[in-house]
C-alpha positions in Angstrom: 0.8 6.0 -4.5 -2.8 5.1 -5.3 -3.6 1.5 -5.2 -4.7 -0.1 -8.5 -7.7 -2.3 -7.8 -7.7 -4.0 -11.2 -10.4 -4.8 -13.7 -13.8 -5.6 -12.3 -16.9 -6.8 -14.1 -20.4 -7.2 -13.0 -22.1 -10.3 -14.2 -22.7 -9.8 -17.9 -21.2 -6.3 -17.7 -18.2 -4.7 -19.3 -15.0 -4.7 -17.2 -14.0 -1.3 -15.7 -10.8 0.0 -14.1 -11.0 1.4 -10.6 -8.2 3.5 -9.0 -8.3 4.9 -5.5 -7.8 8.7 -5.8 -5.2 10.4 -3.6 -4.2 14.0 -2.9 -0.8 15.7 -3.4 1.6 15.5 -0.5 4.9 16.9 0.6 7.7 15.3 2.5 7.0 17.5 5.5 3.3 16.6 5.7 2.7 13.3 4.0 5.6 10.9 4.7 7.0 9.7 8.0 10.4 7.9 8.2 12.4 6.2 10.9 16.1 6.7 11.9 17.1 4.4 9.0 15.2 6.6 6.5 12.7 3.8 5.9 9.1 5.1 5.2 6.9 4.2 8.2 3.7 5.9 7.1 2.3 7.9 4.2 -0.8 10.1 4.4 -2.5 11.0 1.1 -5.7 12.7 2.0 -8.2 10.0 3.0 -5.7 7.2 2.1 -3.1 6.2 4.8 -0.4 3.6 4.6 0.9 2.9 8.1 2.8 0.3 10.2 5.2 -0.3 7.3 7.7 -3.0 8.3 10.9 -4.1 6.6 13.1 -7.2 6.6 16.9 -7.2 7.2 17.7 -6.2 3.6 15.2 -3.3 3.5 12.3 -4.9 1.7 8.8 -4.1 2.9 7.3 -7.1 4.6 3.9 -5.7 5.7 1.8 -2.6 6.0 -1.6 -1.4 6.9 -3.8 0.5 4.3 -6.6 2.7 5.5 -9.1 4.0 3.0 -12.1 6.1 4.1 -11.6 4.8 7.7 -11.5 1.1 6.7 -8.2 -0.6 7.5 -6.7 -3.7 6.0 -3.3 -5.4 6.7 -1.2 -6.8 3.9 1.9 -9.0 3.8 4.4 -9.1 0.9 6.4 -12.1 -0.2 9.4 -12.1 -2.5 11.3 -14.5 -4.8 15.1 -15.0 -4.7 15.6 -12.0 -6.9 13.8 -9.7 -4.4 10.8 -9.3 -6.7 7.3 -9.3 -5.2 5.5 -12.5 -5.7 2.4 -11.9 -3.6 0.6 -9.2 -1.7 -1.8 -11.0 0.7 -4.4 -9.5 3.0 -3.9 -10.7 6.5 -6.1 -10.4 9.6 
């Protein structure tokens, strides 16, 4: 579950693709679930997704991503067909 950071380009440079590397995991060591079997956190080496929250129909509404000790919070919004329309960093 590495996060794709997208194409980046320095001024006048050639765009490059950056992907955050992760490590292999197993269900017993890398994923935590709640009583409803919803994922609440994932640890992939130095990358951690935690505080995963869901709405009443089981869609993820927010989560915290920690990479190399730096945490950022994100909120997800959906359209009427339950497709993600935006992932927004929130403070």
